[in-house]
mmCIF file of the N, C-alpha and C atoms, coordinates in Angstrom:
data_MODEL
# 
_entry.id   MODEL 
# 
loop_
_atom_site.group_PDB 
_atom_site.id 
_atom_site.type_symbol 
_atom_site.label_atom_id 
_atom_site.label_alt_id 
_atom_site.label_comp_id 
_atom_site.label_asym_id 
_atom_site.label_entity_id 
_atom_site.label_seq_id 
_atom_site.pdbx_PDB_ins_code 
_atom_site.Cartn_x 
_atom_site.Cartn_y 
_atom_site.Cartn_z 
_atom_site.occupancy 
_atom_site.B_iso_or_equiv 
_atom_site.pdbx_formal_charge 
_atom_site.auth_seq_id 
_atom_site.auth_comp_id 
_atom_site.auth_asym_id 
_atom_site.auth_atom_id 
_atom_site.pdbx_PDB_model_num 
ATOM 1   N N  . UNK A 1 1  ? 3.080   -31.948 -7.293  1.00 0.00 ? 1  UNK A N  1 
ATOM 2   C CA . UNK A 1 1  ? 3.922   -31.226 -8.233  1.00 0.00 ? 1  UNK A CA 1 
ATOM 3   C C  . UNK A 1 1  ? 4.152   -29.802 -7.725  1.00 0.00 ? 1  UNK A C  1 
ATOM 4   N N  . UNK A 1 2  ? 5.382   -29.381 -7.699  1.00 0.00 ? 2  UNK A N  1 
ATOM 5   C CA . UNK A 1 2  ? 5.741   -28.039 -7.251  1.00 0.00 ? 2  UNK A CA 1 
ATOM 6   C C  . UNK A 1 2  ? 5.513   -27.035 -8.365  1.00 0.00 ? 2  UNK A C  1 
ATOM 7   N N  . UNK A 1 3  ? 5.043   -25.865 -7.980  1.00 0.00 ? 3  UNK A N  1 
ATOM 8   C CA . UNK A 1 3  ? 4.826   -24.793 -8.950  1.00 0.00 ? 3  UNK A CA 1 
ATOM 9   C C  . UNK A 1 3  ? 6.139   -24.062 -9.216  1.00 0.00 ? 3  UNK A C  1 
ATOM 10  N N  . UNK A 1 4  ? 6.321   -23.632 -10.457 1.00 0.00 ? 4  UNK A N  1 
ATOM 11  C CA . UNK A 1 4  ? 7.487   -22.827 -10.780 1.00 0.00 ? 4  UNK A CA 1 
ATOM 12  C C  . UNK A 1 4  ? 7.267   -21.427 -10.215 1.00 0.00 ? 4  UNK A C  1 
ATOM 13  N N  . UNK A 1 5  ? 8.316   -20.645 -10.185 1.00 0.00 ? 5  UNK A N  1 
ATOM 14  C CA . UNK A 1 5  ? 8.199   -19.270 -9.693  1.00 0.00 ? 5  UNK A CA 1 
ATOM 15  C C  . UNK A 1 5  ? 7.172   -18.478 -10.488 1.00 0.00 ? 5  UNK A C  1 
ATOM 16  N N  . UNK A 1 6  ? 7.163   -18.670 -11.790 1.00 0.00 ? 6  UNK A N  1 
ATOM 17  C CA . UNK A 1 6  ? 6.222   -17.952 -12.659 1.00 0.00 ? 6  UNK A CA 1 
ATOM 18  C C  . UNK A 1 6  ? 4.789   -18.390 -12.358 1.00 0.00 ? 6  UNK A C  1 
ATOM 19  N N  . UNK A 1 7  ? 4.584   -19.674 -12.145 1.00 0.00 ? 7  UNK A N  1 
ATOM 20  C CA . UNK A 1 7  ? 3.242   -20.192 -11.835 1.00 0.00 ? 7  UNK A CA 1 
ATOM 21  C C  . UNK A 1 7  ? 2.757   -19.692 -10.473 1.00 0.00 ? 7  UNK A C  1 
ATOM 22  N N  . UNK A 1 8  ? 3.658   -19.660 -9.488  1.00 0.00 ? 8  UNK A N  1 
ATOM 23  C CA . UNK A 1 8  ? 3.294   -19.134 -8.159  1.00 0.00 ? 8  UNK A CA 1 
ATOM 24  C C  . UNK A 1 8  ? 2.888   -17.672 -8.257  1.00 0.00 ? 8  UNK A C  1 
ATOM 25  N N  . UNK A 1 9  ? 3.650   -16.917 -9.040  1.00 0.00 ? 9  UNK A N  1 
ATOM 26  C CA . UNK A 1 9  ? 3.360   -15.496 -9.214  1.00 0.00 ? 9  UNK A CA 1 
ATOM 27  C C  . UNK A 1 9  ? 1.996   -15.302 -9.892  1.00 0.00 ? 9  UNK A C  1 
ATOM 28  N N  . UNK A 1 10 ? 1.714   -16.085 -10.911 1.00 0.00 ? 10 UNK A N  1 
ATOM 29  C CA . UNK A 1 10 ? 0.426   -15.993 -11.592 1.00 0.00 ? 10 UNK A CA 1 
ATOM 30  C C  . UNK A 1 10 ? -0.719  -16.341 -10.648 1.00 0.00 ? 10 UNK A C  1 
ATOM 31  N N  . UNK A 1 11 ? -0.529  -17.369 -9.844  1.00 0.00 ? 11 UNK A N  1 
ATOM 32  C CA . UNK A 1 11 ? -1.541  -17.771 -8.871  1.00 0.00 ? 11 UNK A CA 1 
ATOM 33  C C  . UNK A 1 11 ? -1.767  -16.664 -7.846  1.00 0.00 ? 11 UNK A C  1 
ATOM 34  N N  . UNK A 1 12 ? -0.672  -16.063 -7.348  1.00 0.00 ? 12 UNK A N  1 
ATOM 35  C CA . UNK A 1 12 ? -0.774  -14.982 -6.380  1.00 0.00 ? 12 UNK A CA 1 
ATOM 36  C C  . UNK A 1 12 ? -1.497  -13.775 -6.979  1.00 0.00 ? 12 UNK A C  1 
ATOM 37  N N  . UNK A 1 13 ? -1.150  -13.409 -8.215  1.00 0.00 ? 13 UNK A N  1 
ATOM 38  C CA . UNK A 1 13 ? -1.798  -12.276 -8.881  1.00 0.00 ? 13 UNK A CA 1 
ATOM 39  C C  . UNK A 1 13 ? -3.293  -12.527 -9.066  1.00 0.00 ? 13 UNK A C  1 
ATOM 40  N N  . UNK A 1 14 ? -3.635  -13.738 -9.460  1.00 0.00 ? 14 UNK A N  1 
ATOM 41  C CA . UNK A 1 14 ? -5.050  -14.080 -9.653  1.00 0.00 ? 14 UNK A CA 1 
ATOM 42  C C  . UNK A 1 14 ? -5.809  -13.972 -8.328  1.00 0.00 ? 14 UNK A C  1 
ATOM 43  N N  . UNK A 1 15 ? -5.204  -14.475 -7.261  1.00 0.00 ? 15 UNK A N  1 
ATOM 44  C CA . UNK A 1 15 ? -5.831  -14.398 -5.935  1.00 0.00 ? 15 UNK A CA 1 
ATOM 45  C C  . UNK A 1 15 ? -6.023  -12.941 -5.523  1.00 0.00 ? 15 UNK A C  1 
ATOM 46  N N  . UNK A 1 16 ? -5.003  -12.119 -5.751  1.00 0.00 ? 16 UNK A N  1 
ATOM 47  C CA . UNK A 1 16 ? -5.099  -10.706 -5.386  1.00 0.00 ? 16 UNK A CA 1 
ATOM 48  C C  . UNK A 1 16 ? -6.231  -10.008 -6.154  1.00 0.00 ? 16 UNK A C  1 
ATOM 49  N N  . UNK A 1 17 ? -6.384  -10.346 -7.424  1.00 0.00 ? 17 UNK A N  1 
ATOM 50  C CA . UNK A 1 17 ? -7.465  -9.765  -8.223  1.00 0.00 ? 17 UNK A CA 1 
ATOM 51  C C  . UNK A 1 17 ? -8.827  -10.199 -7.696  1.00 0.00 ? 17 UNK A C  1 
ATOM 52  N N  . UNK A 1 18 ? -8.946  -11.452 -7.281  1.00 0.00 ? 18 UNK A N  1 
ATOM 53  C CA . UNK A 1 18 ? -10.230 -11.910 -6.748  1.00 0.00 ? 18 UNK A CA 1 
ATOM 54  C C  . UNK A 1 18 ? -10.548 -11.225 -5.423  1.00 0.00 ? 18 UNK A C  1 
ATOM 55  N N  . UNK A 1 19 ? -9.519  -10.756 -4.716  1.00 0.00 ? 19 UNK A N  1 
ATOM 56  C CA . UNK A 1 19 ? -9.712  -10.021 -3.471  1.00 0.00 ? 19 UNK A CA 1 
ATOM 57  C C  . UNK A 1 19 ? -10.018 -8.542  -3.720  1.00 0.00 ? 19 UNK A C  1 
ATOM 58  N N  . UNK A 1 20 ? -10.033 -8.152  -4.998  1.00 0.00 ? 20 UNK A N  1 
ATOM 59  C CA . UNK A 1 20 ? -10.342 -6.766  -5.349  1.00 0.00 ? 20 UNK A CA 1 
ATOM 60  C C  . UNK A 1 20 ? -9.131  -5.857  -5.418  1.00 0.00 ? 20 UNK A C  1 
ATOM 61  N N  . UNK A 1 21 ? -7.942  -6.427  -5.357  1.00 0.00 ? 21 UNK A N  1 
ATOM 62  C CA . UNK A 1 21 ? -6.723  -5.625  -5.422  1.00 0.00 ? 21 UNK A CA 1 
ATOM 63  C C  . UNK A 1 21 ? -6.339  -5.361  -6.871  1.00 0.00 ? 21 UNK A C  1 
ATOM 64  N N  . UNK A 1 22 ? -5.678  -4.243  -7.104  1.00 0.00 ? 22 UNK A N  1 
ATOM 65  C CA . UNK A 1 22 ? -5.271  -3.839  -8.449  1.00 0.00 ? 22 UNK A CA 1 
ATOM 66  C C  . UNK A 1 22 ? -3.797  -3.448  -8.419  1.00 0.00 ? 22 UNK A C  1 
ATOM 67  N N  . UNK A 1 23 ? -3.019  -3.900  -9.400  1.00 0.00 ? 23 UNK A N  1 
ATOM 68  C CA . UNK A 1 23 ? -1.601  -3.537  -9.423  1.00 0.00 ? 23 UNK A CA 1 
ATOM 69  C C  . UNK A 1 23 ? -1.400  -2.103  -9.921  1.00 0.00 ? 23 UNK A C  1 
ATOM 70  N N  . UNK A 1 24 ? -0.410  -1.409  -9.356  1.00 0.00 ? 24 UNK A N  1 
ATOM 71  C CA . UNK A 1 24 ? -0.019  -0.072  -9.788  1.00 0.00 ? 24 UNK A CA 1 
ATOM 72  C C  . UNK A 1 24 ? 1.489   -0.042  -9.952  1.00 0.00 ? 24 UNK A C  1 
ATOM 73  N N  . UNK A 1 25 ? 1.950   0.697   -10.943 1.00 0.00 ? 25 UNK A N  1 
ATOM 74  C CA . UNK A 1 25 ? 3.372   0.934   -11.122 1.00 0.00 ? 25 UNK A CA 1 
ATOM 75  C C  . UNK A 1 25 ? 3.611   2.399   -10.803 1.00 0.00 ? 25 UNK A C  1 
ATOM 76  N N  . UNK A 1 26 ? 4.538   2.668   -9.886  1.00 0.00 ? 26 UNK A N  1 
ATOM 77  C CA . UNK A 1 26 ? 4.789   4.040   -9.476  1.00 0.00 ? 26 UNK A CA 1 
ATOM 78  C C  . UNK A 1 26 ? 6.277   4.330   -9.476  1.00 0.00 ? 26 UNK A C  1 
ATOM 79  N N  . UNK A 1 27 ? 6.599   5.611   -9.510  1.00 0.00 ? 27 UNK A N  1 
ATOM 80  C CA . UNK A 1 27 ? 7.983   6.064   -9.388  1.00 0.00 ? 27 UNK A CA 1 
ATOM 81  C C  . UNK A 1 27 ? 8.049   6.914   -8.135  1.00 0.00 ? 27 UNK A C  1 
ATOM 82  N N  . UNK A 1 28 ? 9.052   6.671   -7.288  1.00 0.00 ? 28 UNK A N  1 
ATOM 83  C CA . UNK A 1 28 ? 9.210   7.415   -6.050  1.00 0.00 ? 28 UNK A CA 1 
ATOM 84  C C  . UNK A 1 28 ? 10.549  8.131   -6.026  1.00 0.00 ? 28 UNK A C  1 
ATOM 85  N N  . UNK A 1 29 ? 10.552  9.314   -5.446  1.00 0.00 ? 29 UNK A N  1 
ATOM 86  C CA . UNK A 1 29 ? 11.800  10.048  -5.245  1.00 0.00 ? 29 UNK A CA 1 
ATOM 87  C C  . UNK A 1 29 ? 12.623  9.376   -4.160  1.00 0.00 ? 29 UNK A C  1 
ATOM 88  N N  . UNK A 1 30 ? 13.850  9.841   -4.018  1.00 0.00 ? 30 UNK A N  1 
ATOM 89  C CA . UNK A 1 30 ? 14.777  9.222   -3.062  1.00 0.00 ? 30 UNK A CA 1 
ATOM 90  C C  . UNK A 1 30 ? 14.293  9.297   -1.624  1.00 0.00 ? 30 UNK A C  1 
ATOM 91  N N  . UNK A 1 31 ? 13.716  10.438  -1.235  1.00 0.00 ? 31 UNK A N  1 
ATOM 92  C CA . UNK A 1 31 ? 13.259  10.582  0.140   1.00 0.00 ? 31 UNK A CA 1 
ATOM 93  C C  . UNK A 1 31 ? 12.126  9.600   0.424   1.00 0.00 ? 31 UNK A C  1 
ATOM 94  N N  . UNK A 1 32 ? 11.173  9.499   -0.509  1.00 0.00 ? 32 UNK A N  1 
ATOM 95  C CA . UNK A 1 32 ? 10.058  8.567   -0.335  1.00 0.00 ? 32 UNK A CA 1 
ATOM 96  C C  . UNK A 1 32 ? 10.558  7.122   -0.324  1.00 0.00 ? 32 UNK A C  1 
ATOM 97  N N  . UNK A 1 33 ? 11.542  6.813   -1.174  1.00 0.00 ? 33 UNK A N  1 
ATOM 98  C CA . UNK A 1 33 ? 12.130  5.465   -1.195  1.00 0.00 ? 33 UNK A CA 1 
ATOM 99  C C  . UNK A 1 33 ? 12.742  5.132   0.154   1.00 0.00 ? 33 UNK A C  1 
ATOM 100 N N  . UNK A 1 34 ? 13.476  6.080   0.690   1.00 0.00 ? 34 UNK A N  1 
ATOM 101 C CA . UNK A 1 34 ? 14.147  5.876   1.969   1.00 0.00 ? 34 UNK A CA 1 
ATOM 102 C C  . UNK A 1 34 ? 13.128  5.639   3.087   1.00 0.00 ? 34 UNK A C  1 
ATOM 103 N N  . UNK A 1 35 ? 12.082  6.454   3.097   1.00 0.00 ? 35 UNK A N  1 
ATOM 104 C CA . UNK A 1 35 ? 11.037  6.286   4.113   1.00 0.00 ? 35 UNK A CA 1 
ATOM 105 C C  . UNK A 1 35 ? 10.400  4.913   3.994   1.00 0.00 ? 35 UNK A C  1 
ATOM 106 N N  . UNK A 1 36 ? 10.078  4.521   2.779   1.00 0.00 ? 36 UNK A N  1 
ATOM 107 C CA . UNK A 1 36 ? 9.424   3.234   2.543   1.00 0.00 ? 36 UNK A CA 1 
ATOM 108 C C  . UNK A 1 36 ? 10.325  2.068   2.948   1.00 0.00 ? 36 UNK A C  1 
ATOM 109 N N  . UNK A 1 37 ? 11.592  2.121   2.574   1.00 0.00 ? 37 UNK A N  1 
ATOM 110 C CA . UNK A 1 37 ? 12.530  1.046   2.918   1.00 0.00 ? 37 UNK A CA 1 
ATOM 111 C C  . UNK A 1 37 ? 12.761  0.978   4.432   1.00 0.00 ? 37 UNK A C  1 
ATOM 112 N N  . UNK A 1 38 ? 12.864  2.132   5.073   1.00 0.00 ? 38 UNK A N  1 
ATOM 113 C CA . UNK A 1 38 ? 13.051  2.140   6.532   1.00 0.00 ? 38 UNK A CA 1 
ATOM 114 C C  . UNK A 1 38 ? 11.837  1.549   7.238   1.00 0.00 ? 38 UNK A C  1 
ATOM 115 N N  . UNK A 1 39 ? 10.660  1.881   6.761   1.00 0.00 ? 39 UNK A N  1 
ATOM 116 C CA . UNK A 1 39 ? 9.443   1.334   7.370   1.00 0.00 ? 39 UNK A CA 1 
ATOM 117 C C  . UNK A 1 39 ? 9.363   -0.179  7.157   1.00 0.00 ? 39 UNK A C  1 
ATOM 118 N N  . UNK A 1 40 ? 9.803   -0.637  5.996   1.00 0.00 ? 40 UNK A N  1 
ATOM 119 C CA . UNK A 1 40 ? 9.819   -2.081  5.727   1.00 0.00 ? 40 UNK A CA 1 
ATOM 120 C C  . UNK A 1 40 ? 10.774  -2.796  6.691   1.00 0.00 ? 40 UNK A C  1 
ATOM 121 N N  . UNK A 1 41 ? 11.944  -2.230  6.889   1.00 0.00 ? 41 UNK A N  1 
ATOM 122 C CA . UNK A 1 41 ? 12.910  -2.824  7.819   1.00 0.00 ? 41 UNK A CA 1 
ATOM 123 C C  . UNK A 1 41 ? 12.376  -2.809  9.248   1.00 0.00 ? 41 UNK A C  1 
ATOM 124 N N  . UNK A 1 42 ? 11.744  -1.683  9.614   1.00 0.00 ? 42 UNK A N  1 
ATOM 125 C CA . UNK A 1 42 ? 11.249  -1.513  10.976  1.00 0.00 ? 42 UNK A CA 1 
ATOM 126 C C  . UNK A 1 42 ? 10.108  -2.471  11.296  1.00 0.00 ? 42 UNK A C  1 
ATOM 127 N N  . UNK A 1 43 ? 9.185   -2.644  10.345  1.00 0.00 ? 43 UNK A N  1 
ATOM 128 C CA . UNK A 1 43 ? 7.970   -3.427  10.609  1.00 0.00 ? 43 UNK A CA 1 
ATOM 129 C C  . UNK A 1 43 ? 8.019   -4.856  10.077  1.00 0.00 ? 43 UNK A C  1 
ATOM 130 N N  . UNK A 1 44 ? 8.844   -5.086  9.054   1.00 0.00 ? 44 UNK A N  1 
ATOM 131 C CA . UNK A 1 44 ? 8.871   -6.397  8.422   1.00 0.00 ? 44 UNK A CA 1 
ATOM 132 C C  . UNK A 1 44 ? 7.689   -6.634  7.490   1.00 0.00 ? 44 UNK A C  1 
ATOM 133 N N  . UNK A 1 45 ? 6.906   -5.596  7.258   1.00 0.00 ? 45 UNK A N  1 
ATOM 134 C CA . UNK A 1 45 ? 5.728   -5.731  6.387   1.00 0.00 ? 45 UNK A CA 1 
ATOM 135 C C  . UNK A 1 45 ? 6.114   -5.505  4.929   1.00 0.00 ? 45 UNK A C  1 
ATOM 136 N N  . UNK A 1 46 ? 5.219   -5.924  4.040   1.00 0.00 ? 46 UNK A N  1 
ATOM 137 C CA . UNK A 1 46 ? 5.475   -5.754  2.607   1.00 0.00 ? 46 UNK A CA 1 
ATOM 138 C C  . UNK A 1 46 ? 5.303   -4.289  2.218   1.00 0.00 ? 46 UNK A C  1 
ATOM 139 N N  . UNK A 1 47 ? 5.924   -3.906  1.118   1.00 0.00 ? 47 UNK A N  1 
ATOM 140 C CA . UNK A 1 47 ? 5.782   -2.545  0.618   1.00 0.00 ? 47 UNK A CA 1 
ATOM 141 C C  . UNK A 1 47 ? 4.317   -2.240  0.330   1.00 0.00 ? 47 UNK A C  1 
ATOM 142 N N  . UNK A 1 48 ? 3.613   -3.206  -0.217  1.00 0.00 ? 48 UNK A N  1 
ATOM 143 C CA . UNK A 1 48 ? 2.195   -3.039  -0.530  1.00 0.00 ? 48 UNK A CA 1 
ATOM 144 C C  . UNK A 1 48 ? 1.393   -2.709  0.725   1.00 0.00 ? 48 UNK A C  1 
ATOM 145 N N  . UNK A 1 49 ? 1.634   -3.440  1.793   1.00 0.00 ? 49 UNK A N  1 
ATOM 146 C CA . UNK A 1 49 ? 0.912   -3.212  3.045   1.00 0.00 ? 49 UNK A CA 1 
ATOM 147 C C  . UNK A 1 49 ? 1.240   -1.838  3.622   1.00 0.00 ? 49 UNK A C  1 
ATOM 148 N N  . UNK A 1 50 ? 2.498   -1.444  3.578   1.00 0.00 ? 50 UNK A N  1 
ATOM 149 C CA . UNK A 1 50 ? 2.910   -0.144  4.108   1.00 0.00 ? 50 UNK A CA 1 
ATOM 150 C C  . UNK A 1 50 ? 2.254   0.981   3.330   1.00 0.00 ? 50 UNK A C  1 
ATOM 151 N N  . UNK A 1 51 ? 2.279   0.887   2.010   1.00 0.00 ? 51 UNK A N  1 
ATOM 152 C CA . UNK A 1 51 ? 1.677   1.932   1.171   1.00 0.00 ? 51 UNK A CA 1 
ATOM 153 C C  . UNK A 1 51 ? 0.175   1.999   1.384   1.00 0.00 ? 51 UNK A C  1 
ATOM 154 N N  . UNK A 1 52 ? -0.477  0.839   1.453   1.00 0.00 ? 52 UNK A N  1 
ATOM 155 C CA . UNK A 1 52 ? -1.926  0.819   1.662   1.00 0.00 ? 52 UNK A CA 1 
ATOM 156 C C  . UNK A 1 52 ? -2.295  1.469   2.994   1.00 0.00 ? 52 UNK A C  1 
ATOM 157 N N  . UNK A 1 53 ? -1.576  1.120   4.050   1.00 0.00 ? 53 UNK A N  1 
ATOM 158 C CA . UNK A 1 53 ? -1.861  1.708   5.369   1.00 0.00 ? 53 UNK A CA 1 
ATOM 159 C C  . UNK A 1 53 ? -1.618  3.215   5.356   1.00 0.00 ? 53 UNK A C  1 
ATOM 160 N N  . UNK A 1 54 ? -0.569  3.665   4.678   1.00 0.00 ? 54 UNK A N  1 
ATOM 161 C CA . UNK A 1 54 ? -0.273  5.095   4.604   1.00 0.00 ? 54 UNK A CA 1 
ATOM 162 C C  . UNK A 1 54 ? -1.387  5.839   3.866   1.00 0.00 ? 54 UNK A C  1 
ATOM 163 N N  . UNK A 1 55 ? -1.869  5.276   2.778   1.00 0.00 ? 55 UNK A N  1 
ATOM 164 C CA . UNK A 1 55 ? -2.942  5.917   2.020   1.00 0.00 ? 55 UNK A CA 1 
ATOM 165 C C  . UNK A 1 55 ? -4.247  5.953   2.808   1.00 0.00 ? 55 UNK A C  1 
ATOM 166 N N  . UNK A 1 56 ? -4.555  4.872   3.505   1.00 0.00 ? 56 UNK A N  1 
ATOM 167 C CA . UNK A 1 56 ? -5.773  4.851   4.314   1.00 0.00 ? 56 UNK A CA 1 
ATOM 168 C C  . UNK A 1 56 ? -5.680  5.863   5.461   1.00 0.00 ? 56 UNK A C  1 
ATOM 169 N N  . UNK A 1 57 ? -4.499  5.987   6.046   1.00 0.00 ? 57 UNK A N  1 
ATOM 170 C CA . UNK A 1 57 ? -4.286  6.973   7.104   1.00 0.00 ? 57 UNK A CA 1 
ATOM 171 C C  . UNK A 1 57 ? -4.439  8.392   6.534   1.00 0.00 ? 57 UNK A C  1 
ATOM 172 N N  . UNK A 1 58 ? -3.908  8.623   5.346   1.00 0.00 ? 58 UNK A N  1 
ATOM 173 C CA . UNK A 1 58 ? -4.025  9.920   4.690   1.00 0.00 ? 58 UNK A CA 1 
ATOM 174 C C  . UNK A 1 58 ? -5.493  10.260  4.430   1.00 0.00 ? 58 UNK A C  1 
ATOM 175 N N  . UNK A 1 59 ? -6.245  9.290   3.931   1.00 0.00 ? 59 UNK A N  1 
ATOM 176 C CA . UNK A 1 59 ? -7.668  9.508   3.660   1.00 0.00 ? 59 UNK A CA 1 
ATOM 177 C C  . UNK A 1 59 ? -8.414  9.862   4.941   1.00 0.00 ? 59 UNK A C  1 
ATOM 178 N N  . UNK A 1 60 ? -8.110  9.184   6.033   1.00 0.00 ? 60 UNK A N  1 
ATOM 179 C CA . UNK A 1 60 ? -8.757  9.469   7.317   1.00 0.00 ? 60 UNK A CA 1 
ATOM 180 C C  . UNK A 1 60 ? -8.391  10.866  7.788   1.00 0.00 ? 60 UNK A C  1 
ATOM 181 N N  . UNK A 1 61 ? -7.128  11.239  7.637   1.00 0.00 ? 61 UNK A N  1 
ATOM 182 C CA . UNK A 1 61 ? -6.668  12.558  8.048   1.00 0.00 ? 61 UNK A CA 1 
ATOM 183 C C  . UNK A 1 61 ? -7.384  13.654  7.256   1.00 0.00 ? 61 UNK A C  1 
ATOM 184 N N  . UNK A 1 62 ? -7.525  13.454  5.964   1.00 0.00 ? 62 UNK A N  1 
ATOM 185 C CA . UNK A 1 62 ? -8.231  14.418  5.112   1.00 0.00 ? 62 UNK A CA 1 
ATOM 186 C C  . UNK A 1 62 ? -9.684  14.525  5.539   1.00 0.00 ? 62 UNK A C  1 
ATOM 187 N N  . UNK A 1 63 ? -10.310 13.385  5.773   1.00 0.00 ? 63 UNK A N  1 
ATOM 188 C CA . UNK A 1 63 ? -11.708 13.357  6.199   1.00 0.00 ? 63 UNK A CA 1 
ATOM 189 C C  . UNK A 1 63 ? -11.887 14.066  7.539   1.00 0.00 ? 63 UNK A C  1 
ATOM 190 N N  . UNK A 1 64 ? -10.984 13.805  8.476   1.00 0.00 ? 64 UNK A N  1 
ATOM 191 C CA . UNK A 1 64 ? -11.045 14.448  9.791   1.00 0.00 ? 64 UNK A CA 1 
ATOM 192 C C  . UNK A 1 64 ? -10.881 15.962  9.664   1.00 0.00 ? 64 UNK A C  1 
ATOM 193 N N  . UNK A 1 65 ? -9.970  16.399  8.786   1.00 0.00 ? 65 UNK A N  1 
ATOM 194 C CA . UNK A 1 65 ? -9.741  17.836  8.587   1.00 0.00 ? 65 UNK A CA 1 
ATOM 195 C C  . UNK A 1 65 ? -10.964 18.509  7.987   1.00 0.00 ? 65 UNK A C  1 
ATOM 196 N N  . UNK A 1 66 ? -11.621 17.848  7.038   1.00 0.00 ? 66 UNK A N  1 
ATOM 197 C CA . UNK A 1 66 ? -12.830 18.416  6.441   1.00 0.00 ? 66 UNK A CA 1 
ATOM 198 C C  . UNK A 1 66 ? -13.912 18.569  7.494   1.00 0.00 ? 66 UNK A C  1 
ATOM 199 N N  . UNK A 1 67 ? -14.050 17.570  8.365   1.00 0.00 ? 67 UNK A N  1 
ATOM 200 C CA . UNK A 1 67 ? -15.063 17.616  9.423   1.00 0.00 ? 67 UNK A CA 1 
ATOM 201 C C  . UNK A 1 67 ? -14.764 18.761  10.384  1.00 0.00 ? 67 UNK A C  1 
ATOM 202 N N  . UNK A 1 68 ? -13.488 18.974  10.715  1.00 0.00 ? 68 UNK A N  1 
ATOM 203 C CA . UNK A 1 68 ? -13.106 20.054  11.614  1.00 0.00 ? 68 UNK A CA 1 
ATOM 204 C C  . UNK A 1 68 ? -13.440 21.413  10.995  1.00 0.00 ? 68 UNK A C  1 
ATOM 205 N N  . UNK A 1 69 ? -13.178 21.569  9.705   1.00 0.00 ? 69 UNK A N  1 
ATOM 206 C CA . UNK A 1 69 ? -13.489 22.823  9.014   1.00 0.00 ? 69 UNK A CA 1 
ATOM 207 C C  . UNK A 1 69 ? -14.989 23.080  9.041   1.00 0.00 ? 69 UNK A C  1 
ATOM 208 N N  . UNK A 1 70 ? -15.783 22.066  8.784   1.00 0.00 ? 70 UNK A N  1 
ATOM 209 C CA . UNK A 1 70 ? -17.244 22.194  8.800   1.00 0.00 ? 70 UNK A CA 1 
ATOM 210 C C  . UNK A 1 70 ? -17.734 22.583  10.187  1.00 0.00 ? 70 UNK A C  1 
ATOM 211 N N  . UNK A 1 71 ? -17.191 21.956  11.215  1.00 0.00 ? 71 UNK A N  1 
ATOM 212 C CA . UNK A 1 71 ? -17.606 22.245  12.587  1.00 0.00 ? 71 UNK A CA 1 
ATOM 213 C C  . UNK A 1 71 ? -17.221 23.658  13.026  1.00 0.00 ? 71 UNK A C  1 
ATOM 214 N N  . UNK A 1 72 ? -16.132 24.202  12.482  1.00 0.00 ? 72 UNK A N  1 
ATOM 215 C CA . UNK A 1 72 ? -15.648 25.529  12.876  1.00 0.00 ? 72 UNK A CA 1 
ATOM 216 C C  . UNK A 1 72 ? -16.315 26.658  12.104  1.00 0.00 ? 72 UNK A C  1 
ATOM 217 N N  . UNK A 1 73 ? -17.193 26.348  11.211  1.00 0.00 ? 73 UNK A N  1 
ATOM 218 C CA . UNK A 1 73 ? -17.884 27.402  10.442  1.00 0.00 ? 73 UNK A CA 1 
ATOM 219 C C  . UNK A 1 73 ? -18.944 28.053  11.252  1.00 0.00 ? 73 UNK A C  1 
# 
């Protein structure tokens, strides 16, 4: 038996929750939208994957900057 679109979506959401993922609703300005859409076209990755990678990169950058400040004291 084939799943309906709604059933597939529910199954996907349940799987994502079991993986520890959480849904967020956000609003983006035009520049951020453009960057996100261009990256999606360039990489073929999902918006979720692009945003997650960007946030993880940001966290690493912040962490690296804090370490540099500590070392320069």
